[in-house]
C-alpha positions as a Markdown table, in Angstrom:
| # | Residue | x | y | z |
|---|---|---|---|---|
| 1 | Met | 48.9 | -86.4 | -346.6 |
| 2 | Met | 47.3 | -83.8 | -344.2 |
| 3 | Pro | 44.2 | -85.1 | -342.3 |
| 4 | Ser | 40.9 | -83.4 | -343.4 |
| 5 | Arg | 39.1 | -81.1 | -341.0 |
| 6 | Arg | 35.8 | -82.1 | -339.6 |
| 7 | Ala | 32.9 | -80.1 | -340.8 |
| 8 | Gly | 32.2 | -78.7 | -337.3 |
| 9 | Ser | 35.7 | -77.1 | -337.1 |
| 10 | Arg | 35.6 | -75.3 | -340.3 |
| 11 | Thr | 36.2 | -71.5 | -340.3 |
| 12 | Ala | 32.9 | -69.5 | -340.3 |
| 13 | Ser | 31.9 | -68.4 | -343.7 |
| 14 | Pro | 31.9 | -64.6 | -344.6 |
| 15 | Ala | 28.1 | -64.7 | -344.7 |
| 16 | Leu | 27.9 | -66.1 | -341.2 |
| 17 | Lys | 30.3 | -63.5 | -339.9 |
| 18 | Thr | 28.2 | -60.8 | -341.4 |
| 19 | Ser | 25.1 | -62.2 | -339.8 |
| 20 | Leu | 26.7 | -62.4 | -336.4 |
| 21 | Lys | 27.9 | -58.9 | -336.6 |
| 22 | Thr | 24.5 | -57.6 | -337.7 |
| 23 | Ala | 22.8 | -59.5 | -334.8 |
| 24 | Leu | 25.3 | -58.0 | -332.3 |
| 25 | Val | 24.7 | -54.5 | -333.7 |
| 26 | Val | 20.9 | -55.0 | -333.4 |
| 27 | Leu | 21.2 | -56.4 | -329.8 |
| 28 | Ser | 23.5 | -53.5 | -328.8 |
| 29 | Ala | 21.1 | -51.0 | -330.3 |
| 30 | Ser | 18.2 | -52.6 | -328.6 |
| 31 | Phe | 20.0 | -52.7 | -325.3 |
| 32 | Thr | 20.9 | -49.0 | -325.7 |
| 33 | Leu | 17.3 | -48.2 | -326.5 |
| 34 | Val | 16.1 | -50.1 | -323.4 |
| 35 | Leu | 18.6 | -48.2 | -321.2 |
| 36 | Ser | 17.6 | -44.9 | -322.7 |
| 37 | Ala | 14.0 | -45.6 | -322.1 |
| 38 | Leu | 14.6 | -46.6 | -318.5 |
| 39 | Gly | 16.7 | -43.5 | -318.0 |
| 40 | Leu | 14.0 | -41.3 | -319.4 |
| 41 | Val | 11.3 | -42.9 | -317.2 |
| 42 | Ser | 13.6 | -42.6 | -314.2 |
| 43 | Ala | 14.3 | -39.0 | -314.9 |
| 44 | Arg | 10.6 | -38.2 | -315.3 |
| 45 | Val | 9.8 | -39.9 | -312.0 |
| 46 | Ala | 12.6 | -38.1 | -310.2 |
| 47 | Arg | 11.4 | -34.7 | -311.6 |
| 48 | Leu | 7.8 | -35.4 | -310.5 |
| 49 | Val | 8.8 | -36.1 | -306.9 |
| 50 | Val | 10.2 | -32.6 | -306.4 |
| 51 | Thr | 7.8 | -30.7 | -308.6 |
| 52 | Pro | 4.9 | -29.0 | -306.6 |
| 53 | Ala | 1.8 | -30.9 | -307.6 |
| 54 | Ala | -1.4 | -29.3 | -308.8 |
| 55 | Arg | -4.7 | -30.8 | -307.6 |
| 56 | Arg | -6.2 | -33.2 | -310.1 |
| 57 | Ala | -9.6 | -34.7 | -310.6 |
| 58 | Asp | -9.8 | -38.3 | -309.3 |
| 59 | Leu | -13.5 | -39.1 | -309.5 |
| 60 | Lys | -16.7 | -38.3 | -311.4 |
| 61 | Ile | -19.9 | -36.7 | -310.1 |
| 62 | Leu | -22.6 | -38.9 | -311.6 |
| 63 | Ala | -25.7 | -37.4 | -310.0 |
| 64 | Leu | -26.8 | -34.5 | -307.9 |
| 65 | Asp | -30.1 | -34.6 | -306.1 |
| 66 | Thr | -30.7 | -31.1 | -304.6 |
| 67 | Ser | -34.1 | -32.1 | -303.2 |
| 68 | Ala | -32.7 | -34.9 | -301.2 |
| 69 | Gln | -29.3 | -33.2 | -300.8 |
| 70 | Thr | -27.4 | -36.2 | -301.9 |
| 71 | Ile | -24.5 | -36.7 | -304.4 |
| 72 | Thr | -23.5 | -39.8 | -306.3 |
| 73 | Val | -19.9 | -40.2 | -307.3 |
| 74 | Ser | -17.7 | -42.9 | -308.9 |
| 75 | Arg | -16.5 | -45.5 | -306.5 |
| 76 | Thr | -12.9 | -45.3 | -305.4 |
| 77 | Pro | -11.0 | -46.5 | -302.3 |
| 78 | Asp | -11.6 | -43.0 | -300.9 |
| 79 | Thr | -15.2 | -42.2 | -301.9 |
| 80 | Ala | -16.4 | -45.4 | -300.1 |
| 81 | Leu | -14.8 | -44.5 | -296.8 |
| 82 | Pro | -17.1 | -43.9 | -293.8 |
| 83 | Gly | -16.9 | -40.4 | -292.3 |
| 84 | Arg | -16.9 | -36.7 | -293.3 |
| 85 | Tyr | -15.0 | -35.4 | -296.3 |
| 86 | Gly | -15.0 | -32.8 | -299.0 |
| 87 | Leu | -15.0 | -32.6 | -302.8 |
| 88 | Phe | -13.2 | -29.9 | -304.8 |
| 89 | Thr | -15.7 | -29.2 | -307.6 |
| 90 | Val | -16.1 | -26.9 | -310.7 |
| 91 | Gly | -19.2 | -24.9 | -311.3 |
| 92 | Thr | -21.5 | -23.0 | -309.0 |
| 93 | Glu | -19.7 | -24.5 | -306.0 |
| 94 | Gln | -15.9 | -24.9 | -305.6 |
| 95 | Tyr | -16.0 | -27.1 | -302.5 |
| 96 | Val | -18.7 | -29.2 | -301.0 |
| 97 | Lys | -18.7 | -31.2 | -297.8 |
| 98 | Ile | -20.1 | -34.8 | -297.8 |
| 99 | Gly | -21.1 | -37.1 | -295.1 |
| 100 | Thr | -22.7 | -40.5 | -294.6 |
| 101 | Val | -22.7 | -43.2 | -297.3 |
| 102 | Leu | -26.3 | -43.8 | -298.1 |
| 103 | Ala | -26.0 | -46.3 | -300.9 |
| 104 | Glu | -23.2 | -48.0 | -302.9 |
| 105 | Asp | -22.5 | -50.6 | -305.4 |
| 106 | Glu | -19.5 | -51.8 | -307.4 |
| 107 | Lys | -19.2 | -48.6 | -309.4 |
| 108 | Thr | -21.0 | -45.8 | -307.5 |
| 109 | Val | -21.3 | -44.3 | -304.0 |
| 110 | Thr | -24.2 | -42.0 | -302.9 |
| 111 | Arg | -23.5 | -39.8 | -299.9 |
| 112 | Lys | -25.3 | -37.1 | -297.9 |
| 113 | Leu | -24.4 | -33.5 | -298.8 |
| 114 | Leu | -23.4 | -31.5 | -295.8 |
| 115 | Thr | -23.1 | -28.3 | -297.8 |
| 116 | His | -26.5 | -27.2 | -298.9 |
| 117 | Ile | -26.8 | -27.1 | -302.7 |
| 118 | Gly | -29.5 | -25.0 | -304.3 |
| 119 | Ala | -31.8 | -26.3 | -306.9 |
| 120 | His | -30.1 | -24.3 | -309.7 |
| 121 | Ala | -26.6 | -25.5 | -308.8 |
| 122 | Arg | -24.4 | -26.9 | -311.6 |
| 123 | Leu | -21.4 | -29.0 | -311.0 |
| 124 | Ala | -19.0 | -30.3 | -313.7 |
| 125 | Pro | -18.4 | -34.1 | -313.7 |
| 126 | Asp | -14.8 | -33.9 | -312.7 |
| 127 | Ala | -14.0 | -33.5 | -309.0 |
| 128 | Ala | -11.3 | -34.3 | -306.5 |
| 129 | Phe | -11.8 | -36.0 | -303.1 |
| 130 | Ser | -10.5 | -34.2 | -300.0 |
| 131 | Gly | -9.8 | -35.1 | -296.4 |
| 132 | Trp | -9.6 | -31.4 | -295.5 |
| 133 | Tyr | -13.3 | -31.1 | -294.7 |
| 134 | Phe | -12.8 | -27.4 | -293.8 |
| 135 | Asp | -11.3 | -25.4 | -296.6 |
| 136 | Arg | -11.4 | -21.9 | -295.1 |
| 137 | Pro | -10.6 | -20.8 | -291.5 |
| 138 | Glu | -13.8 | -18.9 | -291.0 |
| 139 | Gln | -15.7 | -22.2 | -291.2 |
| 140 | Leu | -14.3 | -23.1 | -287.7 |
| 141 | His | -16.2 | -20.1 | -286.2 |
| 142 | Leu | -13.1 | -19.3 | -284.1 |
| 143 | Pro | -11.3 | -16.0 | -283.8 |
| 144 | Tyr | -8.2 | -15.9 | -286.0 |
| 145 | Val | -5.7 | -13.5 | -287.4 |
| 146 | Ser | -3.8 | -13.7 | -290.7 |
| 147 | Glu | -0.1 | -13.3 | -290.2 |
| 148 | Leu | 3.1 | -13.1 | -292.4 |
| 149 | Ile | 6.1 | -15.1 | -291.1 |
| 150 | Gly | 9.4 | -13.6 | -292.3 |
| 151 | Ser | 11.6 | -16.4 | -293.8 |
| 152 | Ala | 14.7 | -16.6 | -296.0 |
| 153 | Val | 12.5 | -16.8 | -299.1 |
| 154 | Gly | 10.1 | -14.0 | -298.1 |
| 155 | Pro | 6.9 | -13.6 | -296.1 |
| 156 | Cys | 5.0 | -16.9 | -295.6 |
| 157 | Pro | 1.3 | -16.5 | -294.9 |
| 158 | Ala | -0.1 | -18.1 | -291.7 |
| 159 | Trp | -3.2 | -18.2 | -289.6 |
| 160 | Leu | -3.0 | -17.7 | -285.9 |
| 161 | Phe | -5.9 | -19.0 | -283.8 |
| 162 | Pro | -5.3 | -17.6 | -280.3 |
| 163 | Ser | -6.3 | -19.6 | -277.3 |
| 164 | Pro | -9.5 | -18.5 | -275.4 |
| 165 | Glu | -7.3 | -17.3 | -272.5 |
| 166 | Pro | -3.7 | -16.1 | -272.6 |
| 167 | Ser | -1.3 | -19.1 | -273.0 |
| 168 | Asp | 2.4 | -19.7 | -273.5 |
| 169 | Thr | 1.8 | -23.0 | -275.2 |
| 170 | Trp | 1.6 | -23.0 | -279.0 |
| 171 | Cys | 1.0 | -25.7 | -281.6 |
| 172 | Ile | 2.6 | -25.0 | -285.0 |
| 173 | Gln | 0.9 | -27.1 | -287.8 |
| 174 | Val | 2.6 | -28.1 | -291.0 |
| 175 | His | 0.7 | -29.3 | -294.0 |
| 176 | Gly | 1.8 | -32.0 | -296.5 |
| 177 | Arg | 3.1 | -32.2 | -300.1 |
| 178 | Gly | 0.8 | -30.9 | -302.8 |
| 179 | Thr | -1.7 | -29.3 | -300.3 |
| 180 | Thr | -2.0 | -26.0 | -298.5 |
| 181 | Arg | -2.4 | -25.0 | -294.8 |
| 182 | Ala | -6.1 | -25.6 | -295.0 |
| 183 | Glu | -5.3 | -29.3 | -294.6 |
| 184 | Cys | -4.5 | -28.5 | -290.9 |
| 185 | Leu | -7.8 | -26.8 | -290.0 |
| 186 | Arg | -9.3 | -30.1 | -288.7 |
| 187 | Ala | -7.0 | -30.0 | -285.7 |
| 188 | Val | -7.5 | -26.4 | -284.7 |
| 189 | Pro | -10.7 | -26.8 | -282.5 |
| 190 | Leu | -9.0 | -29.6 | -280.5 |
| 191 | Phe | -6.1 | -27.4 | -279.5 |
| 192 | His | -8.3 | -24.4 | -279.0 |
| 193 | Ala | -10.4 | -26.3 | -276.5 |
| 194 | Gln | -7.2 | -27.2 | -274.6 |
| 195 | Gly | -6.2 | -23.5 | -274.3 |
| 196 | Ile | -3.4 | -23.8 | -276.9 |
| 197 | Asn | -2.6 | -21.1 | -279.5 |
| 198 | Thr | -2.4 | -22.6 | -283.0 |
| 199 | Leu | -0.3 | -21.3 | -285.8 |
| 200 | Val | -1.1 | -22.9 | -289.2 |
| 201 | Val | 1.8 | -22.1 | -291.5 |
| 202 | Ser | 2.9 | -22.2 | -295.1 |
| 203 | Tyr | 6.3 | -22.9 | -296.6 |
| 204 | Arg | 8.3 | -22.3 | -299.8 |
| 205 | Asn | 6.8 | -23.6 | -303.1 |
| 206 | Asp | 3.4 | -24.7 | -301.6 |
| 207 | Gly | 1.4 | -22.2 | -303.7 |
| 208 | Glu | 0.9 | -19.7 | -300.9 |
| 209 | Ala | 4.3 | -19.0 | -299.6 |
| 210 | Pro | 7.0 | -17.5 | -301.8 |
| 211 | Arg | 8.7 | -19.6 | -304.5 |
| 212 | Ser | 12.4 | -20.6 | -303.8 |
| 213 | Arg | 15.0 | -20.0 | -306.5 |
| 214 | Thr | 14.5 | -23.5 | -307.9 |
| 215 | Gly | 10.8 | -23.7 | -307.4 |
| 216 | Thr | 11.1 | -27.4 | -306.3 |
| 217 | Tyr | 10.6 | -29.3 | -303.2 |
| 218 | Ala | 13.5 | -30.5 | -301.1 |
| 219 | Leu | 11.2 | -33.0 | -299.3 |
| 220 | Gly | 11.8 | -31.3 | -295.9 |
| 221 | Ala | 15.5 | -30.7 | -296.2 |
| 222 | Thr | 15.0 | -26.9 | -296.8 |
| 223 | Glu | 11.3 | -26.3 | -296.0 |
| 224 | Trp | 11.9 | -26.8 | -292.3 |
| 225 | Arg | 13.7 | -23.4 | -292.2 |
| 226 | Asp | 10.4 | -21.6 | -293.1 |
| 227 | Val | 8.7 | -23.4 | -290.2 |
| 228 | Asp | 11.6 | -22.6 | -288.0 |
| 229 | Ala | 11.0 | -19.0 | -288.7 |
| 230 | Ala | 7.4 | -19.6 | -287.5 |
| 231 | Val | 8.8 | -21.0 | -284.2 |
| 232 | Gly | 10.9 | -17.8 | -283.8 |
| 233 | Phe | 7.7 | -15.8 | -284.5 |
| 234 | Ala | 5.9 | -17.8 | -281.7 |
| 235 | Arg | 8.7 | -17.3 | -279.3 |
| 236 | Arg | 8.7 | -13.5 | -279.9 |
| 237 | Arg | 5.0 | -13.7 | -279.0 |
| 238 | Gly | 5.7 | -15.3 | -275.7 |
| 239 | Ala | 5.7 | -19.1 | -276.5 |
| 240 | Gln | 7.4 | -21.2 | -273.9 |
| 241 | Arg | 6.2 | -24.6 | -275.0 |
| 242 | Ile | 5.8 | -25.5 | -278.7 |
| 243 | Ile | 4.1 | -28.5 | -280.1 |
| 244 | Leu | 5.0 | -29.3 | -283.7 |
| 245 | Met | 2.3 | -31.1 | -285.7 |
| 246 | Gly | 3.0 | -32.4 | -289.2 |
| 247 | Trp | 0.8 | -34.0 | -291.8 |
| 248 | Ser | 2.4 | -36.3 | -294.4 |
| 249 | Met | 5.4 | -34.5 | -295.8 |
| 250 | Gly | 4.8 | -32.0 | -293.0 |
| 251 | Gly | 5.9 | -34.7 | -290.7 |
| 252 | Ala | 9.2 | -34.9 | -292.4 |
| 253 | Ile | 9.5 | -31.2 | -292.1 |
| 254 | Ala | 8.6 | -31.2 | -288.4 |
| 255 | Leu | 11.2 | -33.9 | -287.7 |
| 256 | Gln | 14.0 | -32.1 | -289.5 |
| 257 | Leu | 13.2 | -29.0 | -287.5 |
| 258 | Ala | 13.2 | -30.9 | -284.2 |
| 259 | Leu | 16.6 | -32.4 | -285.1 |
| 260 | Thr | 18.2 | -29.2 | -286.4 |
| 261 | Ser | 16.6 | -26.1 | -285.0 |
| 262 | Ala | 18.3 | -23.7 | -282.6 |
| 263 | His | 14.8 | -23.4 | -281.0 |
| 264 | Arg | 14.5 | -27.2 | -280.2 |
| 265 | Asp | 14.9 | -26.5 | -276.5 |
| 266 | Arg | 11.4 | -25.0 | -276.6 |
| 267 | Ile | 9.8 | -27.9 | -278.4 |
| 268 | Ser | 7.7 | -29.9 | -275.9 |
| 269 | Gly | 6.5 | -32.6 | -278.4 |
| 270 | Ile | 5.8 | -33.7 | -281.9 |
| 271 | Ile | 2.5 | -35.0 | -283.3 |
| 272 | Leu | 2.6 | -36.7 | -286.7 |
| 273 | Asp | -0.4 | -37.7 | -288.8 |
| 274 | Ser | 0.3 | -40.2 | -291.7 |
| 275 | Pro | 4.0 | -39.0 | -291.7 |
| 276 | Val | 6.9 | -39.4 | -294.0 |
| 277 | Ile | 9.6 | -40.9 | -291.8 |
| 278 | Asp | 11.9 | -42.2 | -294.6 |
| 279 | Trp | 11.4 | -41.0 | -298.1 |
| 280 | Arg | 13.0 | -44.0 | -299.8 |
| 281 | Val | 10.4 | -46.3 | -298.3 |
| 282 | Val | 7.6 | -44.0 | -299.6 |
| 283 | Leu | 9.1 | -43.6 | -303.1 |
| 284 | Asn | 9.7 | -47.3 | -303.4 |
| 285 | Tyr | 6.1 | -48.1 | -302.3 |
| 286 | Gln | 4.6 | -45.5 | -304.7 |
| 287 | Ala | 6.7 | -46.7 | -307.6 |
| 288 | Ala | 5.7 | -50.3 | -307.0 |
| 289 | Gln | 2.0 | -49.2 | -306.9 |
| 290 | Leu | 2.5 | -47.8 | -310.4 |
| 291 | Gly | 4.1 | -51.0 | -311.6 |
| 292 | Leu | 7.5 | -49.4 | -312.2 |
| 293 | Pro | 10.5 | -51.8 | -312.4 |
| 294 | Arg | 12.9 | -51.9 | -309.5 |
| 295 | Val | 15.7 | -50.5 | -311.7 |
| 296 | Val | 13.6 | -47.4 | -312.5 |
| 297 | Arg | 12.9 | -46.8 | -308.8 |
| 298 | Asp | 16.6 | -47.2 | -307.9 |
| 299 | Leu | 17.7 | -44.9 | -310.7 |
| 300 | Ala | 15.1 | -42.3 | -309.8 |
| 301 | Ile | 16.4 | -42.2 | -306.2 |
| 302 | Glu | 20.0 | -42.1 | -307.4 |
| 303 | Thr | 19.1 | -39.2 | -309.7 |
| 304 | Leu | 17.5 | -37.3 | -306.9 |
| 305 | Ser | 20.3 | -37.9 | -304.4 |
| 306 | Ser | 23.3 | -37.2 | -306.7 |
| 307 | Glu | 25.0 | -34.0 | -307.8 |
| 308 | Trp | 24.8 | -35.0 | -311.5 |
| 309 | Gly | 21.0 | -35.5 | -311.1 |
| 310 | Thr | 20.4 | -31.9 | -310.2 |
| 311 | Val | 20.7 | -31.1 | -313.9 |
| 312 | Ile | 17.7 | -33.2 | -314.5 |
| 313 | Thr | 15.6 | -32.4 | -311.3 |
| 314 | Arg | 16.6 | -28.7 | -311.3 |
| 315 | Thr | 16.6 | -28.8 | -307.5 |
| 316 | Gly | 19.9 | -27.0 | -307.2 |
| 317 | Ala | 21.2 | -29.5 | -304.6 |
| 318 | Pro | 20.9 | -33.3 | -304.1 |
| 319 | Ile | 18.1 | -34.6 | -301.9 |
| 320 | Pro | 19.8 | -35.8 | -298.7 |
| 321 | Phe | 17.9 | -39.0 | -298.2 |
| 322 | Asp | 20.2 | -40.2 | -295.4 |
| 323 | Arg | 19.5 | -37.0 | -293.4 |
| 324 | Leu | 15.8 | -37.3 | -294.1 |
| 325 | Asp | 15.7 | -41.0 | -292.9 |
| 326 | Val | 14.7 | -40.5 | -289.2 |
| 327 | Val | 14.7 | -44.2 | -288.4 |
| 328 | Ser | 18.4 | -44.3 | -289.0 |
| 329 | Arg | 18.7 | -41.1 | -286.8 |
| 330 | Ala | 16.4 | -42.3 | -284.1 |
| 331 | Asp | 19.1 | -42.1 | -281.5 |
| 332 | Gln | 19.2 | -38.3 | -282.1 |
| 333 | Leu | 15.5 | -37.7 | -281.1 |
| 334 | Gln | 15.1 | -35.7 | -278.0 |
| 335 | His | 11.3 | -35.0 | -277.9 |
| 336 | Pro | 8.3 | -37.2 | -277.2 |
| 337 | Val | 6.6 | -38.1 | -280.5 |
| 338 | Leu | 3.0 | -39.2 | -281.2 |
| 339 | Ile | 2.4 | -41.0 | -284.5 |
| 340 | Leu | -1.1 | -41.6 | -285.9 |
| 341 | His | -0.9 | -43.7 | -289.0 |
| 342 | Ser | -3.2 | -46.2 | -290.8 |
| 343 | Asp | -1.9 | -49.5 | -291.9 |
| 344 | Asp | -4.3 | -49.0 | -294.9 |
| 345 | Asp | -2.8 | -45.6 | -295.7 |
| 346 | Gly | -2.5 | -46.3 | -299.4 |
| 347 | Phe | 0.0 | -43.6 | -300.2 |
| 348 | Val | 2.6 | -43.3 | -297.4 |
| 349 | Pro | 3.1 | -46.8 | -296.0 |
| 350 | Ser | 3.2 | -47.1 | -292.2 |
| 351 | Asp | 6.3 | -49.3 | -292.2 |
| 352 | Ala | 8.8 | -46.5 | -291.3 |
| 353 | Ser | 6.4 | -45.2 | -288.6 |
| 354 | His | 6.4 | -48.7 | -287.0 |
| 355 | Asp | 10.2 | -48.9 | -287.3 |
| 356 | Leu | 10.6 | -45.5 | -285.6 |
| 357 | Ala | 8.3 | -46.5 | -282.8 |
| 358 | Ser | 10.3 | -49.8 | -282.3 |
| 359 | Ala | 13.6 | -47.9 | -282.4 |
| 360 | Arg | 12.6 | -45.4 | -279.7 |
| 361 | Pro | 9.9 | -46.8 | -277.5 |
| 362 | Asp | 11.0 | -44.5 | -274.8 |
| 363 | Leu | 10.0 | -41.4 | -276.8 |
| 364 | Val | 7.7 | -42.6 | -279.6 |
| 365 | Glu | 4.1 | -43.6 | -279.1 |
| 366 | Met | 2.2 | -44.9 | -282.1 |
| 367 | Asn | -1.5 | -45.2 | -282.5 |
| 368 | Val | -2.4 | -47.5 | -285.4 |
| 369 | Phe | -5.6 | -47.1 | -287.4 |
| 370 | Asp | -7.0 | -49.4 | -290.1 |
| 371 | Thr | -9.4 | -48.7 | -293.0 |
| 372 | Ala | -8.7 | -45.0 | -292.8 |
| 373 | Arg | -6.5 | -43.8 | -295.7 |
| 374 | His | -3.8 | -41.2 | -296.0 |
| 375 | Thr | -4.3 | -38.1 | -293.7 |
| 376 | Lys | -8.0 | -39.1 | -293.3 |
| 377 | Leu | -7.8 | -40.5 | -289.8 |
| 378 | Trp | -9.8 | -37.6 | -288.3 |
| 379 | Asn | -12.4 | -37.9 | -291.0 |
| 380 | Tyr | -12.8 | -41.7 | -290.4 |
| 381 | Asp | -12.8 | -41.7 | -286.6 |
| 382 | Pro | -12.7 | -38.1 | -285.1 |
| 383 | Glu | -13.5 | -39.2 | -281.6 |
| 384 | Arg | -10.6 | -41.7 | -281.3 |
| 385 | Trp | -8.2 | -39.3 | -283.1 |
| 386 | Glu | -9.0 | -36.4 | -280.8 |
| 387 | Lys | -9.0 | -38.5 | -277.7 |
| 388 | Thr | -5.6 | -39.9 | -278.5 |
| 389 | Ile | -4.1 | -36.4 | -279.1 |
| 390 | Arg | -5.8 | -34.8 | -276.1 |
| 391 | Ser | -4.5 | -37.5 | -273.8 |
| 392 | Trp | -1.0 | -37.3 | -275.2 |
| 393 | Val | -0.8 | -33.5 | -275.0 |
| 394 | Gln | -1.9 | -33.6 | -271.4 |
| 395 | Thr | 0.8 | -36.1 | -270.6 |
| 396 | His | 3.7 | -34.9 | -272.6 |
| 397 | Ala | 3.3 | -31.2 | -273.6 |
| 398 | Val | 2.3 | -29.4 | -270.4 |
| 399 | Thr | 5.7 | -28.7 | -268.9 |
| 400 | Thr | 8.3 | -26.2 | -270.1 |
| 401 | Pro | 10.8 | -28.3 | -272.2 |
| 402 | His | 14.0 | -26.9 | -270.6 |
| 403 | Glu | 12.5 | -27.6 | -267.1 |
| 404 | Gly | 11.6 | -31.1 | -268.1 |
| 405 | Glu | 15.1 | -31.8 | -269.5 |
| 406 | Gly | 16.6 | -30.5 | -266.3 |
| 407 | Ser | 18.7 | -27.8 | -267.9 |
């Protein structure tokens, strides 16, 4: 007689098999949906990184007192900062300058208006905070000429502020992502006072220069060519010593130019304000600030850096993150570099700046701020900012580069 099977070893019933199959199908579908959702989010993030950004409102105007010349706005990390700033506004004024914080609480900040607002002025509630302070070149009350720099994508507008006396030293300033050349105006008086010509340039897809074929940013990998054309322009006008100054993504552009340009023998130094030194550090930080999962961040960077991802990003070519990582290329640097960066930047973390300074202490000098936020170091402490740059320029950028290098 055959021994009976124990209950636990019996073959699964048809009903149980059906239930298991259904569960597996549901789990598989759910997993596919999760992967699809992650893929869609990653694709959107990747696309946003390379799409030229429009200015957006980031605060509310709550009260305007034209008799006292004060303005009350919603409190944000930026609006509570000490110093001088600007507001992009809608109404009878398109841009107003603001100064001292007069009063503040948990939700509001009242500041002194530095742009006179008439009694009949009307401003819409939505506004955008700005570190530019100056938004037009004529506000500097310095002579300037509008120029067009011929580049591969077409004529790129620039402002040339000639030095008070003839000089063969030029500073070429490069603005950051999502801004225009007006961002650089804060630095012009400093260089003018030192007898240095200043060329404030534009580059492809920034809203002023011509659009490239794809209309997307390459995060410095192609934009440097337009600035290189400006270097050629300066040399044809007699420049012997060229200082590159880059703000935020303009720092990444300046560094790519310094590492690649055929004109690099005429570069006497590089000044970087809140610079992007390694894009992967920046993108990981910004994604974490938005609360995006690590897998989304990694997939977005993979999308940007791969050939297959160009179908999604429409960049025409992968973003060369390794080439844009100047910390890993620190041994290739040839020019003295001054970095001004706040550890409280809030947008482009200062980690890579510290890493580059540590990797090349022989060439890289870093001046670390706190409290000040992204590209607002001049606004927060103009005396320290200007003194640092003035001293560095006098030390590093006063000799002809090819003489200093012994060639």
